[in-house]
KOLLO-727410 format. One record per residue (C-alpha): residue number from 1; residue in three letters; y, x, z. Coordinates in steps of 0.02 Angstrom, whole numbers, plus 50000, padded with zeros to 5 digits. Each point is the difference from the previous one (the first is absolute). Example, Ala and Ser with C-alpha at 12.3 -4.5 7.8 and 13.67 -1.06 7.14 Angstrom:
<sites>
SITE 1 Ala 49775 50615 50390 .
SITE 2 Ser 50172 50069 49967 .
</sites>
This chain:
<sites>
SITE 1 Unk 50006 50002 49996 .
SITE 2 Unk 50115 50157 50046 .
SITE 3 Unk 49969 50075 49839 .
SITE 4 Unk 50031 49828 49903 .
SITE 5 Unk 50146 49964 50079 .
SITE 6 Unk 50086 50185 49974 .
SITE 7 Unk 49966 49988 49804 .
SITE 8 Unk 50080 49827 49989 .
SITE 9 Unk 50154 50055 50124 .
SITE 10 Unk 50042 50168 49923 .
SITE 11 Unk 50082 49896 49847 .
SITE 12 Unk 50047 49864 50101 .
SITE 13 Unk 50117 50084 50122 .
SITE 14 Unk 50128 50089 49879 .
SITE 15 Unk 50014 49819 49909 .
SITE 16 Unk 50025 49876 50171 .
SITE 17 Unk 50156 50114 50046 .
SITE 18 Unk 50063 49979 49812 .
SITE 19 Unk 49997 49822 50021 .
SITE 20 Unk 50070 50007 50182 .
SITE 21 Unk 50139 50141 49951 .
SITE 22 Unk 50147 49891 49941 .
SITE 23 Unk 49978 49881 50138 .
SITE 24 Unk 49992 50151 50153 .
SITE 25 Unk 50170 50065 49884 .
SITE 26 Unk 50101 49826 50035 .
SITE 27 Unk 49948 49985 50190 .
SITE 28 Unk 50061 50180 50029 .
SITE 29 Unk 50125 49997 49875 .
SITE 30 Unk 49978 50120 49891 .
SITE 31 Unk 49993 50137 50109 .
SITE 32 Unk 49927 50146 49884 .
SITE 33 Unk 49928 50111 50181 .
SITE 34 Unk 49888 49856 50033 .
SITE 35 Unk 49980 49963 49818 .
SITE 36 Unk 49917 50175 49993 .
SITE 37 Unk 49905 49985 50159 .
SITE 38 Unk 49925 49844 49938 .
SITE 39 Unk 49943 50100 49819 .
SITE 40 Unk 49935 50129 50115 .
SITE 41 Unk 49892 49907 50113 .
SITE 42 Unk 49911 49893 49842 .
SITE 43 Unk 49953 50175 49894 .
SITE 44 Unk 49967 50089 50177 .
SITE 45 Unk 49896 49852 50026 .
SITE 46 Unk 49928 49986 49853 .
SITE 47 Unk 49964 50202 49976 .
SITE 48 Unk 49902 49978 50180 .
SITE 49 Unk 49893 49859 49907 .
SITE 50 Unk 49983 50114 49862 .
SITE 51 Unk 49931 50123 50112 .
SITE 52 Unk 49878 49902 50068 .
SITE 53 Unk 49931 49942 49840 .
SITE 54 Unk 49994 50160 49957 .
SITE 55 Unk 49906 50044 50149 .
SITE 56 Unk 49868 49857 49970 .
SITE 57 Unk 49965 50035 49824 .
SITE 58 Unk 49960 50184 50001 .
SITE 59 Unk 49885 49943 50189 .
SITE 60 Unk 49923 49874 49872 .
SITE 61 Unk 49853 50028 49865 .
SITE 62 Unk 50044 49857 49911 .
SITE 63 Unk 50175 49917 49957 .
SITE 64 Unk 50082 49873 50114 .
SITE 65 Unk 50029 49818 49952 .
SITE 66 Unk 50134 49885 50040 .
SITE 67 Unk 49983 49810 49930 .
SITE 68 Unk 50167 49881 49994 .
SITE 69 Unk 49940 49851 50076 .
SITE 70 Unk 49843 50040 50006 .
SITE 71 Unk 49967 49985 49813 .
SITE 72 Unk 49882 50139 49951 .
SITE 73 Unk 49977 50061 49812 .
SITE 74 Unk 49995 49928 49879 .
SITE 75 Unk 50062 49854 50067 .
SITE 76 Unk 50161 50059 50081 .
SITE 77 Unk 50116 50159 50012 .
SITE 78 Unk 49921 50161 50097 .
SITE 79 Unk 50066 50150 50064 .
SITE 80 Unk 49873 50151 49980 .
SITE 81 Unk 50076 50149 50063 .
SITE 82 Unk 49914 50175 49947 .
SITE 83 Unk 50029 50166 50063 .
SITE 84 Unk 50086 50027 49854 .
SITE 85 Unk 50120 49841 50032 .
SITE 86 Unk 50028 50058 50179 .
SITE 87 Unk 50046 50166 49958 .
SITE 88 Unk 50127 49957 49890 .
SITE 89 Unk 50048 49852 50101 .
SITE 90 Unk 50035 50118 50153 .
SITE 91 Unk 50107 50121 49889 .
SITE 92 Unk 50082 49864 49929 .
SITE 93 Unk 50056 49926 50186 .
SITE 94 Unk 50027 50148 50070 .
SITE 95 Unk 50150 50070 49859 .
SITE 96 Unk 50062 49819 50031 .
SITE 97 Unk 50032 50015 50162 .
SITE 98 Unk 50079 50190 49974 .
SITE 99 Unk 50104 49931 49859 .
SITE 100 Unk 50069 49854 50107 .
SITE 101 Unk 50085 50119 50118 .
SITE 102 Unk 50073 50111 49867 .
SITE 103 Unk 50075 49826 49929 .
SITE 104 Unk 50138 49971 50134 .
SITE 105 Unk 50104 50154 49995 .
SITE 106 Unk 49972 50007 49813 .
SITE 107 Unk 50065 49798 49958 .
SITE 108 Unk 50123 50032 50166 .
SITE 109 Unk 50146 49953 49880 .
SITE 110 Unk 49911 49860 49925 .
SITE 111 Unk 49997 49810 50048 .
SITE 112 Unk 49846 49869 49995 .
SITE 113 Unk 49887 50129 50092 .
SITE 114 Unk 49901 49845 50033 .
SITE 115 Unk 49955 49941 49854 .
SITE 116 Unk 49959 50191 49925 .
SITE 117 Unk 49869 49985 50152 .
SITE 118 Unk 49966 49840 49961 .
SITE 119 Unk 49943 50049 49824 .
SITE 120 Unk 49931 50172 50079 .
SITE 121 Unk 49867 49916 50105 .
SITE 122 Unk 49960 49887 49850 .
SITE 123 Unk 49965 50151 49907 .
SITE 124 Unk 49886 50073 50135 .
SITE 125 Unk 49909 49844 50025 .
SITE 126 Unk 49959 49997 49806 .
SITE 127 Unk 49950 50185 49984 .
SITE 128 Unk 49864 49954 50144 .
SITE 129 Unk 49961 49858 49925 .
SITE 130 Unk 49956 50091 49826 .
SITE 131 Unk 49876 50133 50082 .
SITE 132 Unk 49906 49888 50100 .
SITE 133 Unk 49979 49840 49928 .
SITE 134 Unk 49808 49987 49920 .
SITE 135 Unk 50060 49879 49844 .
SITE 136 Unk 50076 50013 49823 .
SITE 137 Unk 50118 49858 50035 .
SITE 138 Unk 50064 50019 50180 .
SITE 139 Unk 50023 50176 49951 .
SITE 140 Unk 50110 49913 49862 .
SITE 141 Unk 50100 49928 50129 .
SITE 142 Unk 50026 50159 50117 .
SITE 143 Unk 50076 50088 49818 .
SITE 144 Unk 50109 49872 49992 .
SITE 145 Unk 50066 49983 50173 .
SITE 146 Unk 50009 50206 50003 .
SITE 147 Unk 50097 49978 49808 .
SITE 148 Unk 50127 49861 50050 .
SITE 149 Unk 50072 50097 50186 .
SITE 150 Unk 50000 50188 49879 .
SITE 151 Unk 50103 49892 49873 .
SITE 152 Unk 50130 49935 50114 .
SITE 153 Unk 50013 50170 50105 .
SITE 154 Unk 50031 50110 49819 .
SITE 155 Unk 50138 49864 50006 .
SITE 156 Unk 50055 50045 50199 .
SITE 157 Unk 50177 50060 49924 .
SITE 158 Unk 50054 49823 49921 .
SITE 159 Unk 50156 50071 49961 .
SITE 160 Unk 49949 50142 49900 .
SITE 161 Unk 49959 49975 49804 .
SITE 162 Unk 49885 50120 49979 .
SITE 163 Unk 49874 49941 50168 .
SITE 164 Unk 50009 49810 49920 .
SITE 165 Unk 49961 50054 49833 .
SITE 166 Unk 49862 50102 50037 .
SITE 167 Unk 49935 49867 50132 .
SITE 168 Unk 50019 49898 49857 .
SITE 169 Unk 49901 50089 49868 .
SITE 170 Unk 49855 50044 50152 .
SITE 171 Unk 49999 49826 50012 .
SITE 172 Unk 49966 49959 49820 .
SITE 173 Unk 49855 50122 49966 .
SITE 174 Unk 49934 49982 50165 .
SITE 175 Unk 49980 49810 49966 .
SITE 176 Unk 49915 50061 49834 .
SITE 177 Unk 49871 50092 50062 .
SITE 178 Unk 49961 49868 50151 .
SITE 179 Unk 49979 49862 49870 .
SITE 180 Unk 49899 50123 49922 .
SITE 181 Unk 49880 50022 50140 .
SITE 182 Unk 50022 49778 50037 .
SITE 183 Unk 49907 49987 49789 .
SITE 184 Unk 49883 50138 50055 .
SITE 185 Unk 49948 49896 50151 .
SITE 186 Unk 49965 49838 49893 .
SITE 187 Unk 49903 50085 49893 .
SITE 188 Unk 49869 50072 50130 .
SITE 189 Unk 49998 49836 50064 .
SITE 190 Unk 49980 49895 49854 .
SITE 191 Unk 49835 50148 49965 .
SITE 192 Unk 49941 50031 50167 .
SITE 193 Unk 50049 49861 50110 .
SITE 194 Unk 50056 50094 50131 .
SITE 195 Unk 50175 50098 50055 .
SITE 196 Unk 49908 50082 50162 .
SITE 197 Unk 49966 50196 49985 .
SITE 198 Unk 49815 49998 50080 .
SITE 199 Unk 49957 49841 49903 .
SITE 200 Unk 50065 50077 49811 .
SITE 201 Unk 49903 50164 50073 .
SITE 202 Unk 49844 49909 50015 .
SITE 203 Unk 50015 49896 49849 .
SITE 204 Unk 50021 50155 49908 .
SITE 205 Unk 49868 50092 50077 .
SITE 206 Unk 49865 49885 49979 .
SITE 207 Unk 50010 49944 50187 .
SITE 208 Unk 49987 49824 50066 .
SITE 209 Unk 50136 49900 50103 .
SITE 210 Unk 50033 49856 50065 .
SITE 211 Unk 50088 49858 49894 .
SITE 212 Unk 50023 50125 49862 .
SITE 213 Unk 49831 50063 49964 .
SITE 214 Unk 50021 50036 49831 .
SITE 215 Unk 50151 50023 49866 .
SITE 216 Unk 50060 49843 49915 .
SITE 217 Unk 50060 50076 49823 .
SITE 218 Unk 49951 50186 49927 .
SITE 219 Unk 50038 50132 50130 .
SITE 220 Unk 50047 50140 49857 .
SITE 221 Unk 50120 49901 49910 .
SITE 222 Unk 50077 49933 50168 .
SITE 223 Unk 50003 50181 50087 .
SITE 224 Unk 50101 50080 49836 .
SITE 225 Unk 50132 49880 49985 .
SITE 226 Unk 50033 49980 50181 .
SITE 227 Unk 49995 50194 50056 .
SITE 228 Unk 50102 50028 49832 .
SITE 229 Unk 50145 49863 50066 .
SITE 230 Unk 50003 50073 50188 .
SITE 231 Unk 49965 50188 49954 .
SITE 232 Unk 50174 49977 49892 .
SITE 233 Unk 50063 49901 50164 .
SITE 234 Unk 49954 50138 50118 .
SITE 235 Unk 50075 50145 49888 .
SITE 236 Unk 50173 49900 49996 .
SITE 237 Unk 49979 49983 50211 .
SITE 238 Unk 49942 50193 50020 .
SITE 239 Unk 50146 50064 49850 .
SITE 240 Unk 49894 50075 49898 .
SITE 241 Unk 50041 50044 49823 .
SITE 242 Unk 50058 49901 49885 .
SITE 243 Unk 50013 49879 50136 .
SITE 244 Unk 50103 50108 50110 .
SITE 245 Unk 50170 49966 49935 .
SITE 246 Unk 50068 49870 50140 .
SITE 247 Unk 49974 50134 50118 .
SITE 248 Unk 50147 50153 49977 .
SITE 249 Unk 50114 49859 49999 .
SITE 250 Unk 49942 49900 50153 .
SITE 251 Unk 49971 50124 50129 .
SITE 252 Unk 50160 50081 50010 .
SITE 253 Unk 50077 49871 49982 .
SITE 254 Unk 49923 49930 50172 .
SITE 255 Unk 50075 50066 50166 .
SITE 256 Unk 49886 50173 50043 .
SITE 257 Unk 49887 49923 50130 .
SITE 258 Unk 49933 49879 49843 .
SITE 259 Unk 50004 50113 49893 .
SITE 260 Unk 49856 50098 50104 .
SITE 261 Unk 49926 49832 50024 .
SITE 262 Unk 49996 49968 49803 .
SITE 263 Unk 49943 50190 49968 .
SITE 264 Unk 49888 50003 50142 .
SITE 265 Unk 49905 49868 50024 .
SITE 266 Unk 50043 49819 49886 .
SITE 267 Unk 49945 50127 49849 .
SITE 268 Unk 49838 50007 50077 .
SITE 269 Unk 49955 49838 49983 .
SITE 270 Unk 49951 50019 49808 .
SITE 271 Unk 49897 50139 50035 .
SITE 272 Unk 49885 49923 50150 .
SITE 273 Unk 49986 49833 49891 .
SITE 274 Unk 49933 50099 49860 .
SITE 275 Unk 49882 50115 50141 .
SITE 276 Unk 49943 49834 50041 .
SITE 277 Unk 49960 49901 49854 .
SITE 278 Unk 49898 50171 49917 .
SITE 279 Unk 49926 50074 50169 .
SITE 280 Unk 49930 49868 50113 .
SITE 281 Unk 49993 49834 49874 .
SITE 282 Unk 49969 50089 49833 .
SITE 283 Unk 49926 50146 50079 .
SITE 284 Unk 49809 50076 50004 .
SITE 285 Unk 49864 49939 49873 .
SITE 286 Unk 50047 49881 49857 .
SITE 287 Unk 49943 49942 49843 .
SITE 288 Unk 50018 50106 49846 .
SITE 289 Unk 50121 49897 49935 .
SITE 290 Unk 50115 49975 50133 .
SITE 291 Unk 49993 50182 50044 .
SITE 292 Unk 50067 50036 49832 .
SITE 293 Unk 50173 49880 50042 .
SITE 294 Unk 49999 50102 50154 .
SITE 295 Unk 49979 50162 49904 .
SITE 296 Unk 50153 49957 49896 .
SITE 297 Unk 50114 49937 50125 .
SITE 298 Unk 49941 50171 50099 .
SITE 299 Unk 50096 50097 49838 .
SITE 300 Unk 50158 49903 49984 .
SITE 301 Unk 50011 50026 50185 .
SITE 302 Unk 49991 50189 49984 .
SITE 303 Unk 50098 50004 49830 .
SITE 304 Unk 50158 49909 50078 .
SITE 305 Unk 49984 50098 50141 .
SITE 306 Unk 50006 50157 49949 .
SITE 307 Unk 50137 49943 49892 .
SITE 308 Unk 50080 49922 50146 .
SITE 309 Unk 49987 50163 50091 .
SITE 310 Unk 50084 50112 49846 .
SITE 311 Unk 50135 49885 49982 .
SITE 312 Unk 50057 49984 50162 .
SITE 313 Unk 50005 50201 50029 .
SITE 314 Unk 50101 50031 49845 .
SITE 315 Unk 50127 49841 50045 .
SITE 316 Unk 50006 50088 50163 .
SITE 317 Unk 50102 50149 49938 .
SITE 318 Unk 50147 49903 49920 .
SITE 319 Unk 50036 49895 50136 .
SITE 320 Unk 50180 50023 50096 .
SITE 321 Unk 49976 49851 50103 .
SITE 322 Unk 49876 50065 50139 .
SITE 323 Unk 49933 49839 50062 .
SITE 324 Unk 49961 49961 49784 .
SITE 325 Unk 49927 50167 50000 .
SITE 326 Unk 49881 49962 50162 .
SITE 327 Unk 49942 49834 49910 .
SITE 328 Unk 49954 50088 49853 .
SITE 329 Unk 49887 50125 50123 .
SITE 330 Unk 49920 49816 50033 .
SITE 331 Unk 49940 49955 49820 .
SITE 332 Unk 49933 50189 50016 .
SITE 333 Unk 49899 49968 50157 .
SITE 334 Unk 49933 49817 49945 .
SITE 335 Unk 49933 50083 49838 .
SITE 336 Unk 49900 50119 50098 .
SITE 337 Unk 49937 49858 50095 .
SITE 338 Unk 49952 49878 49853 .
SITE 339 Unk 49924 50170 49929 .
SITE 340 Unk 49884 50000 50147 .
SITE 341 Unk 49969 49801 49994 .
SITE 342 Unk 49935 50028 49826 .
SITE 343 Unk 49895 50147 50023 .
SITE 344 Unk 49892 49882 50099 .
SITE 345 Unk 49885 50109 50127 .
SITE 346 Unk 50010 50001 50195 .
SITE 347 Unk 50084 50171 49992 .
SITE 348 Unk 50128 49941 49912 .
SITE 349 Unk 50016 49844 50106 .
SITE 350 Unk 50015 50114 50156 .
SITE 351 Unk 50136 50091 49902 .
SITE 352 Unk 50097 49853 49958 .
SITE 353 Unk 49982 49921 50184 .
SITE 354 Unk 50082 50172 50081 .
SITE 355 Unk 50105 50046 49855 .
SITE 356 Unk 50080 49802 50034 .
SITE 357 Unk 50013 50043 50189 .
SITE 358 Unk 50058 50157 49972 .
SITE 359 Unk 50141 49945 49873 .
SITE 360 Unk 50074 49843 50091 .
SITE 361 Unk 50037 50125 50161 .
SITE 362 Unk 50073 50138 49889 .
SITE 363 Unk 50108 49884 49888 .
SITE 364 Unk 50037 49908 50132 .
SITE 365 Unk 50058 50172 50079 .
SITE 366 Unk 50102 50048 49847 .
SITE 367 Unk 50088 49822 49965 .
SITE 368 Unk 50070 50005 50166 .
SITE 369 Unk 50043 50170 50031 .
SITE 370 Unk 50115 49980 49848 .
SITE 371 Unk 50051 49853 50047 .
SITE 372 Unk 50075 50090 50157 .
SITE 373 Unk 50103 50099 49879 .
SITE 374 Unk 50048 49848 49888 .
SITE 375 Unk 50068 49916 50151 .
SITE 376 Unk 50099 50132 50068 .
SITE 377 Unk 50063 50042 49815 .
SITE 378 Unk 49998 49814 49924 .
SITE 379 Unk 49946 50067 49829 .
SITE 380 Unk 49822 50024 49934 .
SITE 381 Unk 50089 50110 49874 .
SITE 382 Unk 49916 50181 50053 .
SITE 383 Unk 50178 50096 49966 .
SITE 384 Unk 50063 49894 50143 .
SITE 385 Unk 49839 50028 50092 .
SITE 386 Unk 50031 50190 49998 .
SITE 387 Unk 50026 50112 50143 .
SITE 388 Unk 49977 49844 50112 .
SITE 389 Unk 49819 50096 50057 .
SITE 390 Unk 50075 50119 50097 .
SITE 391 Unk 50084 49895 50140 .
SITE 392 Unk 49859 49889 50013 .
SITE 393 Unk 49851 50120 50034 .
SITE 394 Unk 49866 49860 50059 .
SITE 395 Unk 50024 49902 49839 .
SITE 396 Unk 50006 50168 49893 .
SITE 397 Unk 49846 50033 50089 .
SITE 398 Unk 49914 49847 49962 .
SITE 399 Unk 50043 49977 49804 .
SITE 400 Unk 49917 50208 49984 .
SITE 401 Unk 49840 49940 50091 .
SITE 402 Unk 50005 49826 49885 .
SITE 403 Unk 50034 50084 49841 .
SITE 404 Unk 49870 50157 50036 .
SITE 405 Unk 49863 49874 50050 .
SITE 406 Unk 50018 49900 49856 .
SITE 407 Unk 50001 50131 49887 .
SITE 408 Unk 49848 50069 50055 .
SITE 409 Unk 50025 50129 50124 .
SITE 410 Unk 49880 50062 50148 .
SITE 411 Unk 49999 49967 50146 .
SITE 412 Unk 50075 49829 49967 .
SITE 413 Unk 49905 49836 49968 .
SITE 414 Unk 50030 49962 49792 .
SITE 415 Unk 49911 50170 49989 .
SITE 416 Unk 49832 49943 50070 .
SITE 417 Unk 50003 49837 49921 .
SITE 418 Unk 50043 50071 49820 .
SITE 419 Unk 49862 50130 50041 .
SITE 420 Unk 49893 49864 49970 .
SITE 421 Unk 50069 49912 49879 .
SITE 422 Unk 49990 50159 49921 .
SITE 423 Unk 49817 50030 50019 .
SITE 424 Unk 49971 49820 49966 .
SITE 425 Unk 50092 50015 49804 .
SITE 426 Unk 49904 50169 49964 .
SITE 427 Unk 49816 49906 50023 .
SITE 428 Unk 50066 49837 49889 .
SITE 429 Unk 50103 50101 49873 .
SITE 430 Unk 50106 50182 50006 .
SITE 431 Unk 50125 49917 49913 .
SITE 432 Unk 50051 49898 50147 .
SITE 433 Unk 49986 50156 50125 .
SITE 434 Unk 50149 50072 49869 .
SITE 435 Unk 50091 49870 49998 .
SITE 436 Unk 49998 50006 50201 .
SITE 437 Unk 50072 50176 50009 .
SITE 438 Unk 50120 49989 49865 .
SITE 439 Unk 50114 49873 50047 .
SITE 440 Unk 49988 50034 50221 .
SITE 441 Unk 50075 50170 49913 .
SITE 442 Unk 50124 49914 49889 .
SITE 443 Unk 50046 49896 50165 .
SITE 444 Unk 50014 50153 50109 .
SITE 445 Unk 50153 50059 49873 .
SITE 446 Unk 50068 49842 50040 .
SITE 447 Unk 49973 49996 50177 .
SITE 448 Unk 50078 50175 50011 .
SITE 449 Unk 50157 49954 49932 .
SITE 450 Unk 50038 49843 50115 .
SITE 451 Unk 49972 50116 50152 .
SITE 452 Unk 50107 50157 49915 .
SITE 453 Unk 50146 49878 49980 .
SITE 454 Unk 49974 49921 50164 .
SITE 455 Unk 49987 50170 50094 .
SITE 456 Unk 50103 50124 49899 .
SITE 457 Unk 50108 49892 49901 .
SITE 458 Unk 50188 50020 50028 .
SITE 459 Unk 50065 49836 50059 .
SITE 460 Unk 50121 49922 49906 .
SITE 461 Unk 50090 49938 50141 .
SITE 462 Unk 50016 50030 50202 .
SITE 463 Unk 49934 49852 50075 .
SITE 464 Unk 49992 49979 50203 .
SITE 465 Unk 49790 49992 50004 .
SITE 466 Unk 49909 49949 50162 .
SITE 467 Unk 49818 49965 49982 .
SITE 468 Unk 49911 49842 50058 .
SITE 469 Unk 49846 50024 50138 .
SITE 470 Unk 49925 49831 49945 .
SITE 471 Unk 49999 50047 49829 .
SITE 472 Unk 49935 50176 50004 .
SITE 473 Unk 49898 49965 50166 .
SITE 474 Unk 49880 49904 49874 .
SITE 475 Unk 50037 50106 49862 .
SITE 476 Unk 49912 50145 50126 .
SITE 477 Unk 49890 49884 50040 .
SITE 478 Unk 49929 49988 49804 .
SITE 479 Unk 50017 50197 49987 .
SITE 480 Unk 49899 50041 50150 .
SITE 481 Unk 49862 49853 49936 .
SITE 482 Unk 50000 50100 49837 .
SITE 483 Unk 49961 50173 50075 .
SITE 484 Unk 49854 49926 50140 .
SITE 485 Unk 49920 49886 49861 .
SITE 486 Unk 50008 50180 49893 .
SITE 487 Unk 49918 50096 50138 .
SITE 488 Unk 49874 49871 50059 .
SITE 489 Unk 49979 49936 49802 .
SITE 490 Unk 49810 50055 50003 .
SITE 491 Unk 49963 49890 50143 .
SITE 492 Unk 50085 49860 49930 .
SITE 493 Unk 49919 50002 49831 .
SITE 494 Unk 49812 50014 50112 .
SITE 495 Unk 50032 49865 50115 .
SITE 496 Unk 50133 49870 49938 .
SITE 497 Unk 50032 50036 49809 .
SITE 498 Unk 49818 50017 49940 .
SITE 499 Unk 49922 49875 50127 .
SITE 500 Unk 50135 49872 49925 .
SITE 501 Unk 49939 50045 49811 .
SITE 502 Unk 49808 49981 50041 .
SITE 503 Unk 50043 49830 50079 .
SITE 504 Unk 50109 49945 49859 .
SITE 505 Unk 49849 50030 49860 .
SITE 506 Unk 49893 49932 50113 .
SITE 507 Unk 49979 49829 49923 .
SITE 508 Unk 49856 49967 50071 .
SITE 509 Unk 50056 49973 50152 .
SITE 510 Unk 50164 49921 49966 .
SITE 511 Unk 49883 49865 49935 .
SITE 512 Unk 49872 49994 50136 .
SITE 513 Unk 50142 49976 50138 .
SITE 514 Unk 50097 49863 49932 .
SITE 515 Unk 49815 49912 49952 .
SITE 516 Unk 49969 50034 50191 .
SITE 517 Unk 50144 49912 50053 .
SITE 518 Unk 49997 49860 49879 .
SITE 519 Unk 49820 49972 50060 .
SITE 520 Unk 50051 50009 50193 .
SITE 521 Unk 50113 49875 49976 .
SITE 522 Unk 49917 49900 49864 .
SITE 523 Unk 50154 49993 49896 .
SITE 524 Unk 50085 49909 50107 .
SITE 525 Unk 49947 49843 49933 .
</sites>
């Protein structure tokens, strides 16, 4: 019972806090300190719940199940949490809590803090819902929750034209993506008669399941059409070439803490959804015809991922807007992740999971440390940030750690996930490994240029600066996380990452747990 409650409670906490915040703000007359304390309480409780969920997932050899209203699969929507989803959920909750601390000082001159945190908590609820759900339709709902909150947060500076235009473009392309996924769900339901992940996987692998015991239509045709539509939608969410074009405008226009969430966490939605479909639902022994569909899709993912990695790295070289430069770095790293998902091996999935975690931490740190300088200078242009690093040592140290980590310099955390990616790519095709190396070296040139300007550049004008310890303190915590995770990377991989990958590819256990729960509760009928 405790396990079930924790699974259901983790995404419910932030959404309850989000709904109650506008009323609470009225009662406290918009007091910024109370609103901030309220938001920290919501994100803090969510983090505690995510920690407990993580502990439960790793102490169990089977996924955890939570049913809404007591209706089990495939009649009702369930949350089915394995170690992969629990691990990424923990990282998500931890970053959301830290970024909530950072946000207060960053937005000190802005009004509407209660609406910012309402959307912020809604965004967290959507992200956690995506990670924990065991139903393809509920995945659509949670992607929509995440997306709508993200669109509004990009447009937080509603008096700035670039913010509104970037948010509207983001909303437009995002709506196209979710519509494509919704159509894919219709095709899946037409072909299979169910949208539950465990039930879909059982039908694909010839295993029996209550209520929907056999497909309604041709599995190969339904899978081919649905996966093509869903993959394109997920590539939009992940900002992978050629569906990347919304990201370099949307992320710079948003407040820096939101940019950190968008580039560190929101883009993971697309990669995670692809991995869940290709490894848990469609992984393992398939018919030869269906295997050919998955193989073709894998080739497309590897190709687009490689192009995205190279394109993102090259575009970093020509940017003068520091947040736009970092946004193209995200395009590059999402390319790595999509390539790994396309490779389709357990090693590749381990590398993808570890890189999702490491990239989220390091990319959040990079945006937040850059945000300290942007907040001080009131500009995102590199020339306007020249020389500020000498006056803000903690933020400068954090910027250096984030840059070196993302490039892949040991002993920082991203080096080890890149090493796993390199080995997985080398096993599949040496060209993929070469793409990883070339793009990383290219990105290094761009990062060095940024650091040179911030640290050694000559300031255009003298300004009196005082480093904000609430902002720089969060950066320091994340910088230390990059170092510590790097130092203990072999332990993290063997005890957390590899077990997560093993459980994610074990579709039999995923199906069996849902079956056992359905039998135990007799489907709630």
